[in-house]
N, C-alpha and C positions, 0 to 999 in steps of 0.2 A: 829658461828653466823655471822661472816663477810662473809664467803663463801656463806651462804644462801642469804644474802643481794645482793651479787655480782650476783648470779644466777637470783635473782628477777629482778634486773635492766637490766641484759642482755636480759631477756624475754621481758621486756617493750621496750627496744631499738629495738629488733628484730621485734616485732609487729608493732612498729611505722614505721620501714623501709619497711616492707611488705605493710602497708597501703599506704605509699608514692608511691611505685612501682605500685600498683593496680590503684591508682588515676591517676598517670601519663599515664598509659596505657589507662584508660577510656578517659582522655582528648585527647590523640592522636587519639583514635578511632572516637571521635566526631569532630575532626579537619577538616578543608577544605584547600586544597592546590590548587594554581593556577599557571600555567606555560604558558608563551607566546613564540611562535616561529614564524618565517617568512620564507617562501619558495617561490621563491629563495631569498636569501639575497641581490642579486644585479640584477637590471633590467635596460633595456633601457628606454629612455623617451617614455611614452605612453603605455608601457607594464604593465602587471598586476602581482600582487603577492598575496599570501594567508597568512594572519595572523591567526594562529591557537591558540585559547585560550582554554587550557585544564584544566578542573576543576575535582578534585578527592574529593568526599565528601560522607558522609553517605547517603543512598538512600532516607531518609525522609526529606532531606534538599530541600528547594525551592530556586533554584539558579536563579538569575536575572543578565543578562548580559547588559552592557551599549549599548545604541543605538546611533549611529553617523549618523546624517542626511546628512552631507557633508564631513567634514574632520576629521580625527582622530588626526592629528597635522597639522599646517599650511604647505601646500605644498603636503600633502599626502591625496588624496581624497578616500573616501569609495564608491566603485562602487555598492556593494551588500553585504548583510549579509545572509549567507546560513543557511539552517535549521540545528539545532543542532543534533549531532549524540550521542546517549546515550546508554551506556552499563552498566548493573547492574550485579555484581557477588559478592557473599558472603556478601550481604548487603552493598557493596561499589559501588557507582555510579561514572562512568567516563563520562564526557560530553566534546565533542569537538565542539566548536563554532568558525566558520571561517568568517573572513572579507575579501572581495575581494577589494584590494586597487590598486591605480595607482598614477603616478606623471608625471608632465610635466616640471620639472625643475631639472637639474642635480646637485646633491649635496648629502651629507651624512646626512640622517635624523635620529634623535634620538627620539624614541617613548618611553615616560616614562611609568611607571607602570600603568596597566589598572585595574580599580577597578571592583570587582565582589561582589554582595550583596547576602548573604545566608539566608535572612529572619531575621537575627539578627545583624550580623556584616558585615563590609566591608573588604574584603580581596584584597590585591594588588598583582598583578603578578610581574614578573621580567621585567625590561626594555629591549628593543630590538632596533636594528638599521637596516636600509635599505638604500642601496646605489643606487642612480639613476645616470646613466652615459649617455653621449651624443653619438650619432652614430659616428663611426670613419670616418674622412674625408680623401679623397685621398691626396697624396703628392702634386699633381698639384694644388688642391684646396687650401691647406695650404700655398703653395708658393705664389699664387695669392692674398690670404688674407694678407700676409705679405707685398706685394707690395702696397696694398690699405692702410694698416696701416702706412707704412713709407712714403707715399705720392709719390711714384715713378709713379703712374698712378692715374688719377682722374675719369676715366671712368669705368663703371661696365660692364664686359663681362660675361654674364650668362653662356656661353659655357665653359669659363675657370673656373668659379665657380663650374661647374658640376651640375647646376640647369636647369631643363627642364620645358618647359611650360606644362600646363595641356593638355592632349590629348583629342581630340574631342570624343564625345559619339559614340561608335561603335554599329552598328545594330547587334543584336544577330542572330545566325544562326537559320534557320527554323527547329523546332523539332515538329513533328506531335502530340506527347504526350501532348504538351502544350495546345492543343485545344480540349482535351477530354471532358472537362466540357461543352464547347459549343456544341460538338457533342451529348452528352447525353441529353442536354437541348432540342435540335432540335428533337431528337428521342422521347423524352418524350412528346413533344407537338404533334408530328405526331400520336403517340399511343393514346393520349387522344382524338384527333379529330376523329381517326378511331373508337374508342370505342363509342363516341357519335353518329357517323353515323350508327354503327351497332345497337345501341339501338333504334334509330329512325326508321330504316328499319324494325326491329323486331316488333315494336309497330304498324306500318302502315300495315304490311302484315300478322299479326297473324290472325288465324281463329276466326270467330265470336263466335263459340262454346267454345272458350277458348283453353287453351293448358295445357298439363300435364307435370309435372316435377317429377323427382325422388328425394325425400328428402334425405339429407345427413344422412347416418346411424350413429346413436350415440351409441358408444360402452358402455357397462356397466362400472360402476365406477371401479370395481376391475380389469377389463381388461386394462383400461387406466393406472391404478396405477402400474400394473405389467409391462406394457410396459415402463413406466417412470423409474421403478427400474432397468429393463434390460439395459436401456440406461445409467443410472448412473453407473451401474456395469461395462459396457463396457468402459466408459470414463476413469476409473481408476485414478480419480483425487487425492484420498488420498495417492496413491503410489507416487505421485509427491510432497508430503509435503503440500497439500492443504486440510488439514483435516477440517478446518472451513467451507470452501465452500462445502465439501462433506456432512457434517452433516446438513448444512443449506438446501441443496437440498433434502436430505433424509427426514428431518422432514417436509419440505413443501409438499412433495409427500403424506406423511401419513396424514397431516392435511387436504389437499384437498380431499383425499379419504374419511376420516371420515365425512367431511362436506357433500359430495355427498351421502354417504352410509346411514348415520343416521340423517343428518340435524344438526349435532353439529357444532356450530360456532368455530371450532377448530383453525381457522386461527387467531382469536383474543384472544385465551385463553392461559393461562400459562400451563406448563406441568402438574402441580398438578390438575388444573381444568379439563383438558382433561381426566386424569385418573379417577377422580371422576365421570365424565359423563359416561365413558365407563362401570362403574359398573352397570349402569341402562340398558344397552343394551346387555350385554353378561354376562353369569355366568361362562364362562371358565376362570379359574385362569391363564392358560397359556397365553391367550391373554393379560391379564392385566400385567403379569410379562414381557412378550416380549416387549410390548409397553413401559413399565416403563424403561427397560434397554436402549432402543433407545433414549427416551426423556431425561433421566438423563445424559447419556454420551454426548449427543448433547449440553445440557446446560453447562456442564463442559468445553467442547471445545470452545463454543461460548462466554461464559461469564467469565470463570476462566482461560482461556489460557491453558487448560489441553492438554497434548500431549498423545493421546491414543496409546496403543500397536497395532501392525498389527492384532493380534488375536481379539482385541476388535472391530476393524473396520469390520472384517469379520463377527463377531457375530452380530453387529448392522445391517448389510445388511441382514443376514439370518433371524433375528428376524422381520425385516420389511416385508420380504416375508411371514413369518408365520402369522403376523397380518392380512395381506390382504387376504391370503388364508383361514384363520380360520373364517373370518367375511364376506366373499363374499356372494353375493346373490345366492340362489340355482338356478341351471339350470332349465329353463322352461320345463314343460312336453310337449311331442309331441302332436300335434292335433289328434283328434279322426279319422278324415278322413285319415290322413297320416298313422295311425296304421292299418286301414282297407285296405288301398292300399298295405301296406307291407305284410299283411296277405294273400291277394289275390295273390300277386306275388309268395309267398312261395308255394301256392296250385297249381299253374299252372304246368302242366306236362312238362317234358323235351322233 
């Protein structure tokens, strides 16, 4: 009877200890730690140092750092606050926030704990110190200062002090590249005047019957889309780690093509709306599936920070070519006169 009671209480104690361990691990996982460092710890008067405030916290925490408008402590001025550097790994967020500081008085400064707010509690960092030293004076300067201090001389000789007067402003050497802006401005004005003169001359001397001009040839939508795809393929930007830019350009080419080919306002539609519209213009299931693969992968890359495999990038490029080629306008039929000319040429004797 006693042994069963002992085993019962041992089980209760074991479960209680396990609960304590699990609860402590949970609290540790939810905790926030702050560490402050300064580099370099010793500077000359007027030099700058970096105070790095490193915060390690769960990724869902909203960390707020203190803002110093002038001084972090009396004598230590805050020159700038740099953009925080954030790294997230295994649901743990590491933030490095840096303050650029300087001082103009030589002494050892004590910087107390810096407070950080995590949305609920205020966490204090460790305190740090920074030493500011004066420039080293020459032995002759120190000896002359001792004479002034002891009263051996009452005149101030700046040469013996090692202090020099401000030098006059020197004229910089002539560098022709400094005047490129002026040169381009002059050339631009001359080009503009020449263009105006040419237009006036053309208007005054054109024939009364008018003039003829050759209109710019507008290539079909599928030809221009294929040219843009060829250029994107040649640039190889996704091989350089620029997948988001690659898929942005790829989808822009397809959206512009669908707008010109079918009149679909694809540039203002979501991927799902574009796919629904395409059902109305083509019955080929392959066109729908190829377009769906490109748009779905592009949405994941642009909005979900998805990192596609190289094979997926190749597949997206190939499917874009398929969409354009499978929906392109049919080639125009040759004119009747051209067919008759070709037939007459084939009948001519050798």
